[in-house]
py3Dmol code that shows the C-alpha trace and the ligand (Angstrom):
import py3Dmol

protein = """\
ATOM      1  CA  UNK A   1      44.172 105.035   1.705  1.00  0.00           C
ATOM      2  CA  UNK A   2      43.174 104.591   5.377  1.00  0.00           C
ATOM      3  CA  UNK A   3      42.721 107.837   7.297  1.00  0.00           C
ATOM      4  CA  UNK A   4      43.843 107.537  10.911  1.00  0.00           C
ATOM      5  CA  UNK A   5      42.714 109.927  13.641  1.00  0.00           C
ATOM      6  CA  UNK A   6      44.532 110.398  16.921  1.00  0.00           C
ATOM      7  CA  UNK A   7      43.263 111.297  20.372  1.00  0.00           C
ATOM      8  CA  UNK A   8      46.252 112.412  22.422  1.00  0.00           C
ATOM      9  CA  UNK A   9      49.319 114.073  20.898  1.00  0.00           C
ATOM     10  CA  UNK A  10      51.956 113.174  23.490  1.00  0.00           C
ATOM     11  CA  UNK A  11      55.169 111.198  23.267  1.00  0.00           C
ATOM     12  CA  UNK A  12      53.581 107.812  22.673  1.00  0.00           C
ATOM     13  CA  UNK A  13      51.170 109.213  20.068  1.00  0.00           C
ATOM     14  CA  UNK A  14      54.115 110.561  18.090  1.00  0.00           C
ATOM     15  CA  UNK A  15      55.667 107.109  17.967  1.00  0.00           C
ATOM     16  CA  UNK A  16      52.448 105.715  16.458  1.00  0.00           C
ATOM     17  CA  UNK A  17      52.116 108.714  14.132  1.00  0.00           C
ATOM     18  CA  UNK A  18      55.606 108.193  12.682  1.00  0.00           C
ATOM     19  CA  UNK A  19      54.536 104.698  11.654  1.00  0.00           C
ATOM     20  CA  UNK A  20      51.226 105.902  10.196  1.00  0.00           C
ATOM     21  CA  UNK A  21      52.865 108.768   8.285  1.00  0.00           C
ATOM     22  CA  UNK A  22      55.477 106.405   6.812  1.00  0.00           C
ATOM     23  CA  UNK A  23      52.929 103.760   5.777  1.00  0.00           C
ATOM     24  CA  UNK A  24      52.135 103.756   2.040  1.00  0.00           C
ATOM     25  CA  UNK A  25      48.420 102.966   2.619  1.00  0.00           C
ATOM     26  CA  UNK A  26      47.767 105.342   5.552  1.00  0.00           C
ATOM     27  CA  UNK A  27      47.528 109.042   6.243  1.00  0.00           C
ATOM     28  CA  UNK A  28      47.087 111.047   9.443  1.00  0.00           C
ATOM     29  CA  UNK A  29      43.593 112.565   9.381  1.00  0.00           C
ATOM     30  CA  UNK A  30      44.271 114.709  12.430  1.00  0.00           C
ATOM     31  CA  UNK A  31      44.375 114.851  16.187  1.00  0.00           C
ATOM     32  CA  UNK A  32      42.360 115.929  19.191  1.00  0.00           C
ATOM     33  CA  UNK A  33      44.190 116.910  22.394  1.00  0.00           C
ATOM     34  CA  UNK A  34      43.068 118.975  25.399  1.00  0.00           C
ATOM     35  CA  UNK A  35      46.348 120.839  24.965  1.00  0.00           C
ATOM     36  CA  UNK A  36      45.808 122.775  21.721  1.00  0.00           C
ATOM     37  CA  UNK A  37      49.529 123.578  21.479  1.00  0.00           C
ATOM     38  CA  UNK A  38      50.368 119.872  21.533  1.00  0.00           C
ATOM     39  CA  UNK A  39      47.734 119.221  18.846  1.00  0.00           C
ATOM     40  CA  UNK A  40      49.072 121.982  16.595  1.00  0.00           C
ATOM     41  CA  UNK A  41      52.661 120.764  16.970  1.00  0.00           C
ATOM     42  CA  UNK A  42      51.489 117.244  16.136  1.00  0.00           C
ATOM     43  CA  UNK A  43      49.773 118.266  12.880  1.00  0.00           C
ATOM     44  CA  UNK A  44      52.769 120.425  11.914  1.00  0.00           C
ATOM     45  CA  UNK A  45      54.910 117.291  12.110  1.00  0.00           C
ATOM     46  CA  UNK A  46      52.555 114.603  10.799  1.00  0.00           C
ATOM     47  CA  UNK A  47      49.905 116.432   8.765  1.00  0.00           C
ATOM     48  CA  UNK A  48      46.118 116.444   9.091  1.00  0.00           C
ATOM     49  CA  UNK A  49      44.060 118.945  11.079  1.00  0.00           C
ATOM     50  CA  UNK A  50      43.205 119.548  14.709  1.00  0.00           C
ATOM     51  CA  UNK A  51      39.853 118.722  16.295  1.00  0.00           C
ATOM     52  CA  UNK A  52      38.536 119.975  19.618  1.00  0.00           C
ATOM     53  CA  UNK A  53      36.715 116.836  20.825  1.00  0.00           C
ATOM     54  CA  UNK A  54      36.763 113.103  19.994  1.00  0.00           C
ATOM     55  CA  UNK A  55      33.155 113.496  18.759  1.00  0.00           C
ATOM     56  CA  UNK A  56      34.272 116.122  16.253  1.00  0.00           C
ATOM     57  CA  UNK A  57      37.187 113.887  15.233  1.00  0.00           C
ATOM     58  CA  UNK A  58      34.961 110.903  14.392  1.00  0.00           C
ATOM     59  CA  UNK A  59      32.672 113.205  12.373  1.00  0.00           C
ATOM     60  CA  UNK A  60      35.767 113.915  10.258  1.00  0.00           C
ATOM     61  CA  UNK A  61      35.429 110.359   8.901  1.00  0.00           C
ATOM     62  CA  UNK A  62      38.476 108.423  10.132  1.00  0.00           C
ATOM     63  CA  UNK A  63      38.789 104.767   9.102  1.00  0.00           C
ATOM     64  CA  UNK A  64      40.347 104.106  12.520  1.00  0.00           C
ATOM     65  CA  UNK A  65      41.352 106.019  15.640  1.00  0.00           C
ATOM     66  CA  UNK A  66      44.496 105.574  17.747  1.00  0.00           C
ATOM     67  CA  UNK A  67      43.752 106.412  21.393  1.00  0.00           C
ATOM     68  CA  UNK A  68      46.838 107.613  23.266  1.00  0.00           C
ATOM     69  CA  UNK A  69      45.545 109.528  26.277  1.00  0.00           C
ATOM     70  CA  UNK A  70      46.778 109.123  29.863  1.00  0.00           C
ATOM     71  CA  UNK A  71      45.008 106.444  31.935  1.00  0.00           C
ATOM     72  CA  UNK A  72      42.699 108.937  33.723  1.00  0.00           C
ATOM     73  CA  UNK A  73      41.414 110.501  30.485  1.00  0.00           C
ATOM     74  CA  UNK A  74      39.235 107.719  29.049  1.00  0.00           C
ATOM     75  CA  UNK A  75      35.498 107.802  28.475  1.00  0.00           C
ATOM     76  CA  UNK A  76      34.557 110.304  25.761  1.00  0.00           C
ATOM     77  CA  UNK A  77      36.885 108.913  23.134  1.00  0.00           C
ATOM     78  CA  UNK A  78      35.558 105.356  23.441  1.00  0.00           C
ATOM     79  CA  UNK A  79      31.972 106.711  23.443  1.00  0.00           C
ATOM     80  CA  UNK A  80      32.715 108.682  20.261  1.00  0.00           C
ATOM     81  CA  UNK A  81      34.240 105.662  18.472  1.00  0.00           C
ATOM     82  CA  UNK A  82      31.382 103.396  19.512  1.00  0.00           C
ATOM     83  CA  UNK A  83      28.754 105.928  18.440  1.00  0.00           C
ATOM     84  CA  UNK A  84      30.335 106.307  14.994  1.00  0.00           C
ATOM     85  CA  UNK A  85      31.324 102.601  14.774  1.00  0.00           C
ATOM     86  CA  UNK A  86      34.988 103.496  14.217  1.00  0.00           C
ATOM     87  CA  UNK A  87      37.651 100.817  14.938  1.00  0.00           C
ATOM     88  CA  UNK A  88      40.290 101.810  17.469  1.00  0.00           C
ATOM     89  CA  UNK A  89      43.760 100.882  18.620  1.00  0.00           C
ATOM     90  CA  UNK A  90      44.087 101.913  22.253  1.00  0.00           C
ATOM     91  CA  UNK A  91      47.082 102.250  24.532  1.00  0.00           C
ATOM     92  CA  UNK A  92      47.306 100.285  27.755  1.00  0.00           C
ATOM     93  CA  UNK A  93      45.893 100.573  30.371  1.00  0.00           C
ATOM     94  CA  UNK A  94      42.513 100.752  28.625  1.00  0.00           C
ATOM     95  CA  UNK A  95      40.983 102.763  31.507  1.00  0.00           C
ATOM     96  CA  UNK A  96      41.122 103.113  35.293  1.00  0.00           C
ATOM     97  CA  UNK A  97      37.373 102.574  35.660  1.00  0.00           C
ATOM     98  CA  UNK A  98      36.714  98.828  35.349  1.00  0.00           C
ATOM     99  CA  UNK A  99      32.937  99.149  35.051  1.00  0.00           C
ATOM    100  CA  UNK A 100      33.193 101.656  32.222  1.00  0.00           C
ATOM    101  CA  UNK A 101      35.764  99.449  30.461  1.00  0.00           C
ATOM    102  CA  UNK A 102      33.453  96.436  30.804  1.00  0.00           C
ATOM    103  CA  UNK A 103      30.592  98.425  29.296  1.00  0.00           C
ATOM    104  CA  UNK A 104      32.790  99.495  26.386  1.00  0.00           C
ATOM    105  CA  UNK A 105      33.844  95.868  25.937  1.00  0.00           C
ATOM    106  CA  UNK A 106      30.223  94.693  25.803  1.00  0.00           C
ATOM    107  CA  UNK A 107      29.387  97.332  23.175  1.00  0.00           C
ATOM    108  CA  UNK A 108      32.494  96.477  21.132  1.00  0.00           C
ATOM    109  CA  UNK A 109      31.357  92.848  21.077  1.00  0.00           C
ATOM    110  CA  UNK A 110      27.735  93.740  20.242  1.00  0.00           C
ATOM    111  CA  UNK A 111      28.851  95.955  17.341  1.00  0.00           C
ATOM    112  CA  UNK A 112      31.549  93.509  16.127  1.00  0.00           C
ATOM    113  CA  UNK A 113      33.982  96.435  16.182  1.00  0.00           C
ATOM    114  CA  UNK A 114      37.686  95.917  15.394  1.00  0.00           C
ATOM    115  CA  UNK A 115      39.819  96.945  18.374  1.00  0.00           C
ATOM    116  CA  UNK A 116      43.402  96.375  19.502  1.00  0.00           C
ATOM    117  CA  UNK A 117      45.221  97.152  22.742  1.00  0.00           C
ATOM    118  CA  UNK A 118      48.896  98.105  22.556  1.00  0.00           C
ATOM    119  CA  UNK A 119      50.255  95.212  24.594  1.00  0.00           C
ATOM    120  CA  UNK A 120      53.015  95.041  22.029  1.00  0.00           C
ATOM    121  CA  UNK A 121      55.174  92.489  23.876  1.00  0.00           C
ATOM    122  CA  UNK A 122      52.702  89.866  22.665  1.00  0.00           C
ATOM    123  CA  UNK A 123      54.023  90.528  19.165  1.00  0.00           C
ATOM    124  CA  UNK A 124      57.692  89.676  19.807  1.00  0.00           C
ATOM    125  CA  UNK A 125      58.819  86.497  18.059  1.00  0.00           C
ATOM    126  CA  UNK A 126      60.556  85.402  21.282  1.00  0.00           C
ATOM    127  CA  UNK A 127      57.326  85.872  23.272  1.00  0.00           C
ATOM    128  CA  UNK A 128      55.526  83.633  20.781  1.00  0.00           C
ATOM    129  CA  UNK A 129      58.365  81.167  21.381  1.00  0.00           C
ATOM    130  CA  UNK A 130      57.597  81.245  25.142  1.00  0.00           C
ATOM    131  CA  UNK A 131      54.053  80.146  24.276  1.00  0.00           C
ATOM    132  CA  UNK A 132      55.396  77.260  22.184  1.00  0.00           C
ATOM    133  CA  UNK A 133      57.745  76.169  24.990  1.00  0.00           C
ATOM    134  CA  UNK A 134      54.934  76.308  27.558  1.00  0.00           C
ATOM    135  CA  UNK A 135      52.707  74.187  25.316  1.00  0.00           C
ATOM    136  CA  UNK A 136      55.251  71.362  25.762  1.00  0.00           C
ATOM    137  CA  UNK A 137      55.731  71.574  29.540  1.00  0.00           C
ATOM    138  CA  UNK A 138      54.064  72.605  32.794  1.00  0.00           C
ATOM    139  CA  UNK A 139      55.152  75.786  34.552  1.00  0.00           C
ATOM    140  CA  UNK A 140      55.289  75.982  38.338  1.00  0.00           C
ATOM    141  CA  UNK A 141      56.572  79.420  39.281  1.00  0.00           C
ATOM    142  CA  UNK A 142      57.162  82.690  37.464  1.00  0.00           C
ATOM    143  CA  UNK A 143      59.051  85.805  38.555  1.00  0.00           C
ATOM    144  CA  UNK A 144      58.556  89.083  36.723  1.00  0.00           C
ATOM    145  CA  UNK A 145      60.397  92.335  37.472  1.00  0.00           C
ATOM    146  CA  UNK A 146      60.045  95.926  36.314  1.00  0.00           C
ATOM    147  CA  UNK A 147      62.678  97.725  38.350  1.00  0.00           C
ATOM    148  CA  UNK A 148      63.361 101.296  37.270  1.00  0.00           C
ATOM    149  CA  UNK A 149      63.119 105.006  38.028  1.00  0.00           C
ATOM    150  CA  UNK A 150      60.243 107.488  38.063  1.00  0.00           C
ATOM    151  CA  UNK A 151      58.938 108.218  34.526  1.00  0.00           C
ATOM    152  CA  UNK A 152      58.825 111.921  33.606  1.00  0.00           C
ATOM    153  CA  UNK A 153      55.133 112.386  32.597  1.00  0.00           C
ATOM    154  CA  UNK A 154      53.483 114.833  35.011  1.00  0.00           C
ATOM    155  CA  UNK A 155      50.568 112.464  35.671  1.00  0.00           C
ATOM    156  CA  UNK A 156      52.623 109.314  36.243  1.00  0.00           C
ATOM    157  CA  UNK A 157      53.462 109.834  39.935  1.00  0.00           C
ATOM    158  CA  UNK A 158      49.800 110.464  40.833  1.00  0.00           C
ATOM    159  CA  UNK A 159      48.176 107.107  41.418  1.00  0.00           C
ATOM    160  CA  UNK A 160      44.683 108.525  40.910  1.00  0.00           C
ATOM    161  CA  UNK A 161      45.801 109.608  37.404  1.00  0.00           C
ATOM    162  CA  UNK A 162      48.098 106.801  36.275  1.00  0.00           C
ATOM    163  CA  UNK A 163      46.735 103.903  38.305  1.00  0.00           C
ATOM    164  CA  UNK A 164      50.220 103.273  39.752  1.00  0.00           C
ATOM    165  CA  UNK A 165      53.075 101.217  38.401  1.00  0.00           C
ATOM    166  CA  UNK A 166      51.303  97.853  38.227  1.00  0.00           C
ATOM    167  CA  UNK A 167      48.389  99.374  36.277  1.00  0.00           C
ATOM    168  CA  UNK A 168      50.417 101.677  34.008  1.00  0.00           C
ATOM    169  CA  UNK A 169      53.775 100.001  33.457  1.00  0.00           C
ATOM    170  CA  UNK A 170      54.183  96.469  34.798  1.00  0.00           C
ATOM    171  CA  UNK A 171      50.784  95.869  33.199  1.00  0.00           C
ATOM    172  CA  UNK A 172      52.769  94.499  30.240  1.00  0.00           C
ATOM    173  CA  UNK A 173      54.049  91.642  32.436  1.00  0.00           C
ATOM    174  CA  UNK A 174      50.651  91.021  34.035  1.00  0.00           C
ATOM    175  CA  UNK A 175      49.204  90.832  30.532  1.00  0.00           C
ATOM    176  CA  UNK A 176      51.790  88.277  29.368  1.00  0.00           C
ATOM    177  CA  UNK A 177      51.414  86.138  32.491  1.00  0.00           C
ATOM    178  CA  UNK A 178      47.637  86.133  32.068  1.00  0.00           C
ATOM    179  CA  UNK A 179      48.034  85.320  28.365  1.00  0.00           C
ATOM    180  CA  UNK A 180      50.325  82.354  29.137  1.00  0.00           C
ATOM    181  CA  UNK A 181      48.753  81.023  32.340  1.00  0.00           C
ATOM    182  CA  UNK A 182      45.059  81.954  32.006  1.00  0.00           C
ATOM    183  CA  UNK A 183      42.776  83.667  34.506  1.00  0.00           C
ATOM    184  CA  UNK A 184      44.014  84.597  37.979  1.00  0.00           C
ATOM    185  CA  UNK A 185      42.237  83.399  41.090  1.00  0.00           C
ATOM    186  CA  UNK A 186      43.813  85.311  43.998  1.00  0.00           C
ATOM    187  CA  UNK A 187      46.154  88.293  44.318  1.00  0.00           C
ATOM    188  CA  UNK A 188      48.295  89.067  47.397  1.00  0.00           C
ATOM    189  CA  UNK A 189      50.276  92.322  47.511  1.00  0.00           C
ATOM    190  CA  UNK A 190      52.586  94.520  49.571  1.00  0.00           C
ATOM    191  CA  UNK A 191      54.300  97.854  49.005  1.00  0.00           C
ATOM    192  CA  UNK A 192      57.269 100.060  49.965  1.00  0.00           C
ATOM    193  CA  UNK A 193      56.858 103.843  50.389  1.00  0.00           C
ATOM    194  CA  UNK A 194      59.946 104.769  52.376  1.00  0.00           C
ATOM    195  CA  UNK A 195      61.529 107.288  49.989  1.00  0.00           C
ATOM    196  CA  UNK A 196      58.552 109.587  49.395  1.00  0.00           C
ATOM    197  CA  UNK A 197      59.347 112.804  51.336  1.00  0.00           C
ATOM    198  CA  UNK A 198      56.567 114.452  53.408  1.00  0.00           C
ATOM    199  CA  UNK A 199      54.557 116.888  51.267  1.00  0.00           C
ATOM    200  CA  UNK A 200      55.610 115.246  47.977  1.00  0.00           C
ATOM    201  CA  UNK A 201      52.628 115.209  45.552  1.00  0.00           C
ATOM    202  CA  UNK A 202      53.602 111.698  44.440  1.00  0.00           C
ATOM    203  CA  UNK A 203      51.042 109.085  45.424  1.00  0.00           C
ATOM    204  CA  UNK A 204      52.490 106.030  43.666  1.00  0.00           C
ATOM    205  CA  UNK A 205      54.346 103.574  45.869  1.00  0.00           C
ATOM    206  CA  UNK A 206      58.146 103.314  45.584  1.00  0.00           C
ATOM    207  CA  UNK A 207      57.734  99.615  44.955  1.00  0.00           C
ATOM    208  CA  UNK A 208      55.106  96.904  45.016  1.00  0.00           C
ATOM    209  CA  UNK A 209      55.235  93.160  45.004  1.00  0.00           C
ATOM    210  CA  UNK A 210      52.256  91.032  43.998  1.00  0.00           C
ATOM    211  CA  UNK A 211      51.834  87.290  44.208  1.00  0.00           C
ATOM    212  CA  UNK A 212      49.256  85.866  41.835  1.00  0.00           C
ATOM    213  CA  UNK A 213      47.729  82.428  42.103  1.00  0.00           C
ATOM    214  CA  UNK A 214      46.445  81.462  38.655  1.00  0.00           C
ATOM    215  CA  UNK A 215      43.546  79.044  38.289  1.00  0.00           C
ATOM    216  CA  UNK A 216      45.859  76.860  36.185  1.00  0.00           C
ATOM    217  CA  UNK A 217      47.996  76.215  39.288  1.00  0.00           C
ATOM    218  CA  UNK A 218      50.914  78.513  38.384  1.00  0.00           C
ATOM    219  CA  UNK A 219      52.131  80.966  41.031  1.00  0.00           C
ATOM    220  CA  UNK A 220      53.743  84.243  39.898  1.00  0.00           C
ATOM    221  CA  UNK A 221      55.558  86.989  41.786  1.00  0.00           C
ATOM    222  CA  UNK A 222      55.539  90.384  40.064  1.00  0.00           C
ATOM    223  CA  UNK A 223      57.811  93.091  41.467  1.00  0.00           C
ATOM    224  CA  UNK A 224      57.613  96.740  40.370  1.00  0.00           C
ATOM    225  CA  UNK A 225      59.930  99.516  41.547  1.00  0.00           C
ATOM    226  CA  UNK A 226      60.246 103.163  40.509  1.00  0.00           C
ATOM    227  CA  UNK A 227      62.761 104.270  43.156  1.00  0.00           C
ATOM    228  CA  UNK A 228      66.002 103.293  41.406  1.00  0.00           C
ATOM    229  CA  UNK A 229      68.266 106.236  40.589  1.00  0.00           C
ATOM    230  CA  UNK A 230      71.037 104.304  38.877  1.00  0.00           C
ATOM    231  CA  UNK A 231      69.867 103.379  35.406  1.00  0.00           C
ATOM    232  CA  UNK A 232      72.279 100.469  35.138  1.00  0.00           C
ATOM    233  CA  UNK A 233      70.649  98.840  38.189  1.00  0.00           C
ATOM    234  CA  UNK A 234      67.314  98.511  36.413  1.00  0.00           C
ATOM    235  CA  UNK A 235      66.008  95.045  35.625  1.00  0.00           C
ATOM    236  CA  UNK A 236      63.153  94.074  33.349  1.00  0.00           C
ATOM    237  CA  UNK A 237      62.714  90.342  33.077  1.00  0.00           C
ATOM    238  CA  UNK A 238      60.345  87.416  33.296  1.00  0.00           C
ATOM    239  CA  UNK A 239      61.595  84.011  34.435  1.00  0.00           C
ATOM    240  CA  UNK A 240      59.469  80.885  34.315  1.00  0.00           C
ATOM    241  CA  UNK A 241      60.436  77.734  36.163  1.00  0.00           C
ATOM    242  CA  UNK A 242      59.265  74.338  34.930  1.00  0.00           C
ATOM    243  CA  UNK A 243      60.493  70.948  36.222  1.00  0.00           C
ATOM    244  CA  UNK A 244      62.447  70.304  33.011  1.00  0.00           C
ATOM    245  CA  UNK A 245      63.345  73.844  31.889  1.00  0.00           C
ATOM    246  CA  UNK A 246      63.837  77.444  32.950  1.00  0.00           C
ATOM    247  CA  UNK A 247      62.741  80.185  30.553  1.00  0.00           C
ATOM    248  CA  UNK A 248      64.152  83.693  30.778  1.00  0.00           C
ATOM    249  CA  UNK A 249      62.530  86.480  28.740  1.00  0.00           C
ATOM    250  CA  UNK A 250      64.678  89.613  28.516  1.00  0.00           C
ATOM    251  CA  UNK A 251      62.165  92.149  27.197  1.00  0.00           C
ATOM    252  CA  UNK A 252      62.854  93.523  23.731  1.00  0.00           C
ATOM    253  CA  UNK A 253      65.915  91.297  23.460  1.00  0.00           C
ATOM    254  CA  UNK A 254      65.870  87.534  23.855  1.00  0.00           C
ATOM    255  CA  UNK A 255      64.526  84.325  25.301  1.00  0.00           C
ATOM    256  CA  UNK A 256      66.844  81.783  26.913  1.00  0.00           C
ATOM    257  CA  UNK A 257      65.656  78.235  27.521  1.00  0.00           C
ATOM    258  CA  UNK A 258      67.795  76.119  29.854  1.00  0.00           C
ATOM    259  CA  UNK A 259      67.194  72.362  29.897  1.00  0.00           C
ATOM    260  CA  UNK A 260      69.323  69.492  31.232  1.00  0.00           C
ATOM    261  CA  UNK A 261      71.113  69.071  27.910  1.00  0.00           C
ATOM    262  CA  UNK A 262      71.135  72.534  26.308  1.00  0.00           C
ATOM    263  CA  UNK A 263      71.121  76.277  26.803  1.00  0.00           C
ATOM    264  CA  UNK A 264      69.318  77.835  23.843  1.00  0.00           C
ATOM    265  CA  UNK A 265      69.149  81.611  23.358  1.00  0.00           C
ATOM    266  CA  UNK A 266      66.774  83.102  20.784  1.00  0.00           C
ATOM    267  CA  UNK A 267      67.522  86.708  19.856  1.00  0.00           C
ATOM    268  CA  UNK A 268      64.578  88.915  19.027  1.00  0.00           C
ATOM    269  CA  UNK A 269      64.363  89.299  15.228  1.00  0.00           C
ATOM    270  CA  UNK A 270      61.131  91.147  14.508  1.00  0.00           C
ATOM    271  CA  UNK A 271      59.677  94.657  14.811  1.00  0.00           C
ATOM    272  CA  UNK A 272      56.827  93.884  17.197  1.00  0.00           C
ATOM    273  CA  UNK A 273      55.116  97.277  17.063  1.00  0.00           C
ATOM    274  CA  UNK A 274      55.089  97.184  13.289  1.00  0.00           C
ATOM    275  CA  UNK A 275      53.466  93.739  13.358  1.00  0.00           C
ATOM    276  CA  UNK A 276      50.892  94.946  15.880  1.00  0.00           C
ATOM    277  CA  UNK A 277      49.977  97.880  13.638  1.00  0.00           C
ATOM    278  CA  UNK A 278      49.923  95.716  10.490  1.00  0.00           C
ATOM    279  CA  UNK A 279      47.561  93.206  12.158  1.00  0.00           C
ATOM    280  CA  UNK A 280      45.281  96.026  13.281  1.00  0.00           C
ATOM    281  CA  UNK A 281      45.219  97.564   9.783  1.00  0.00           C
ATOM    282  CA  UNK A 282      44.470  94.195   8.183  1.00  0.00           C
ATOM    283  CA  UNK A 283      41.606  93.675  10.652  1.00  0.00           C
ATOM    284  CA  UNK A 284      40.240  97.161   9.862  1.00  0.00           C
ATOM    285  CA  UNK A 285      40.425  96.515   6.122  1.00  0.00           C
ATOM    286  CA  UNK A 286      38.671  93.143   6.452  1.00  0.00           C
ATOM    287  CA  UNK A 287      36.233  94.424   9.069  1.00  0.00           C
ATOM    288  CA  UNK A 288      37.132  91.306  11.064  1.00  0.00           C
ATOM    289  CA  UNK A 289      38.790  91.493  14.503  1.00  0.00           C
ATOM    290  CA  UNK A 290      39.964  87.848  14.514  1.00  0.00           C
ATOM    291  CA  UNK A 291      43.638  88.443  13.615  1.00  0.00           C
ATOM    292  CA  UNK A 292      44.331  90.889  16.460  1.00  0.00           C
ATOM    293  CA  UNK A 293      46.401  89.382  19.320  1.00  0.00           C
ATOM    294  CA  UNK A 294      44.996  91.665  22.024  1.00  0.00           C
ATOM    295  CA  UNK A 295      41.450  92.895  21.370  1.00  0.00           C
ATOM    296  CA  UNK A 296      39.877  95.390  23.814  1.00  0.00           C
ATOM    297  CA  UNK A 297      38.184  92.622  25.798  1.00  0.00           C
ATOM    298  CA  UNK A 298      41.563  91.151  26.786  1.00  0.00           C
ATOM    299  CA  UNK A 299      42.893  94.562  27.712  1.00  0.00           C
ATOM    300  CA  UNK A 300      40.016  94.792  30.193  1.00  0.00           C
ATOM    301  CA  UNK A 301      41.012  91.453  31.728  1.00  0.00           C
ATOM    302  CA  UNK A 302      44.585  92.670  32.213  1.00  0.00           C
ATOM    303  CA  UNK A 303      43.236  95.903  33.709  1.00  0.00           C
ATOM    304  CA  UNK A 304      41.140  93.868  36.146  1.00  0.00           C
ATOM    305  CA  UNK A 305      44.200  91.902  37.286  1.00  0.00           C
ATOM    306  CA  UNK A 306      46.257  95.037  37.945  1.00  0.00           C
ATOM    307  CA  UNK A 307      43.354  96.740  39.726  1.00  0.00           C
ATOM    308  CA  UNK A 308      43.167  93.625  41.909  1.00  0.00           C
ATOM    309  CA  UNK A 309      46.790  94.365  42.900  1.00  0.00           C
ATOM    310  CA  UNK A 310      45.742  97.893  43.949  1.00  0.00           C
ATOM    311  CA  UNK A 311      42.786  96.548  45.883  1.00  0.00           C
ATOM    312  CA  UNK A 312      44.994  94.005  47.689  1.00  0.00           C
ATOM    313  CA  UNK A 313      47.404  96.851  48.581  1.00  0.00           C
ATOM    314  CA  UNK A 314      44.581  99.046  49.905  1.00  0.00           C
ATOM    315  CA  UNK A 315      42.941  96.306  51.933  1.00  0.00           C
ATOM    316  CA  UNK A 316      46.045  94.503  53.113  1.00  0.00           C
ATOM    317  CA  UNK A 317      44.261  91.227  52.439  1.00  0.00           C
ATOM    318  CA  UNK A 318      44.202  88.792  49.495  1.00  0.00           C
ATOM    319  CA  UNK A 319      41.737  89.641  46.719  1.00  0.00           C
ATOM    320  CA  UNK A 320      39.835  87.066  44.666  1.00  0.00           C
ATOM    321  CA  UNK A 321      38.944  87.538  41.022  1.00  0.00           C
ATOM    322  CA  UNK A 322      36.745  88.329  39.211  1.00  0.00           C
ATOM    323  CA  UNK A 323      36.444  91.746  40.813  1.00  0.00           C
TER     324      UNK A 323
END
"""
ligand_1 = """\
44
LIG
N 52.596 100.531 25.032
C 53.628 101.153 25.607
O 54.710 100.588 25.765
C 53.470 102.574 26.063
C 54.587 103.398 26.218
C 54.395 104.715 26.654
C 53.106 105.167 26.952
N 52.041 104.322 26.812
C 50.661 104.754 27.138
O 50.262 105.776 26.237
C 49.367 106.670 26.905
C 49.885 108.106 26.734
O 51.178 108.185 27.291
P 52.190 109.349 26.848
O 53.516 108.918 27.363
O 52.037 109.667 25.409
O 51.656 110.559 27.732
P 51.926 112.123 27.482
O 51.663 112.780 28.774
O 53.236 112.313 26.784
O 50.793 112.516 26.424
C 49.432 112.435 26.703
C 48.700 113.466 25.841
O 47.302 113.270 26.028
C 46.701 114.554 26.147
N 45.422 114.414 26.840
C 45.182 114.346 28.165
N 43.867 114.214 28.397
C 43.251 114.182 27.188
C 41.908 114.066 26.774
N 40.898 113.910 27.649
N 41.636 114.105 25.454
C 42.619 114.259 24.553
N 43.935 114.376 24.888
C 44.245 114.335 26.200
C 47.732 115.390 26.881
O 47.501 116.775 26.702
C 49.015 114.901 26.224
O 49.336 115.658 25.069
C 49.294 106.216 28.363
O 48.150 105.387 28.530
C 50.532 105.366 28.540
O 50.370 104.332 29.491
C 52.206 103.054 26.369
"""
view = py3Dmol.view(width=600, height=400)
view.addModel(protein, "pdb")
view.setStyle({"model": 0}, {"cartoon": {"style": "trace"}})
view.addModel(ligand_1, "xyz")
view.setStyle({"model": 1}, {"stick": {}})
view.zoomTo()
view.show()
């Protein structure tokens, strides 16, 4: 039986905890949250006990920890896991502080620790299919959109706490683009802030648009918006244009591949989050991180790309990577 500890007892943690509690080989060891009421409610629902700090949690002997804190709240939990050599599955974005994340990454590598970042789109069967299609042809341009409304979490609208939409939300698309097209070379970016009323505590932009030149020669445009008020107007999509095909990924749903002689649509068949968790568990049991699709190190690279978007917005000039 693998005993899983949680740091963070919010909405996303509960989703992970449901899976852990239902798994025949896992049990919830307990949770640590700065909000003791949230921690108590969590253990009432999923079992285990509450802990006051991540250091106390790792002393409780978890086989793995699931880190589900908001983007601004990293640091202690990674230090605790590293000190006790406890594998962890961590939510995106892995941090807001790139230097700290790079230090964690170096220690993870030195210790050979099993880690996984919850970039769960990588686990969709149709996303794997995109990789297979791209192996047969050369992409030229990609367009990725995350057009929606303002999420409800109290910290989300504060850029200093969430990192902003590119870092917190559209990060899934940046991660996929980087996974498919390799490292980025230059990021250009612009933003829209016209609907934020004077005195509003919100510091995230209404919308941003980033253009990324990848070293592989692909150019991608990534648009993020959180100002839409009509749910039906939302769009989440990635389109990739190749000379001989156009690929359209409709997140969570399907991939359509249009070529001169056929229009093929692949419907999503698998439970991606379950596969992500199963891969992580298998890696923990074997003590070998090789089977994990997004280890911590790659989460740091996706963080770097999204922080480059923020830097390009702040400076109003193109930004070269690595940062
Ligand atoms: N992979 C995905 O698709 C996905 C979806 C939703 C959220 N997330 C990520 O999950 C993380 C949490 O999001 P959420 O929606 O659950 O947020 P939330 O606000 O619902 O919950 C966060 C919890 O963390 C607690 N917390 C804050 N600081 C802490 C600290 N220092 N130590 C321990 N606990 C602390 C809060 O009290 C709260 O209970 C974020 O990084 C978010 O980006 C990922």
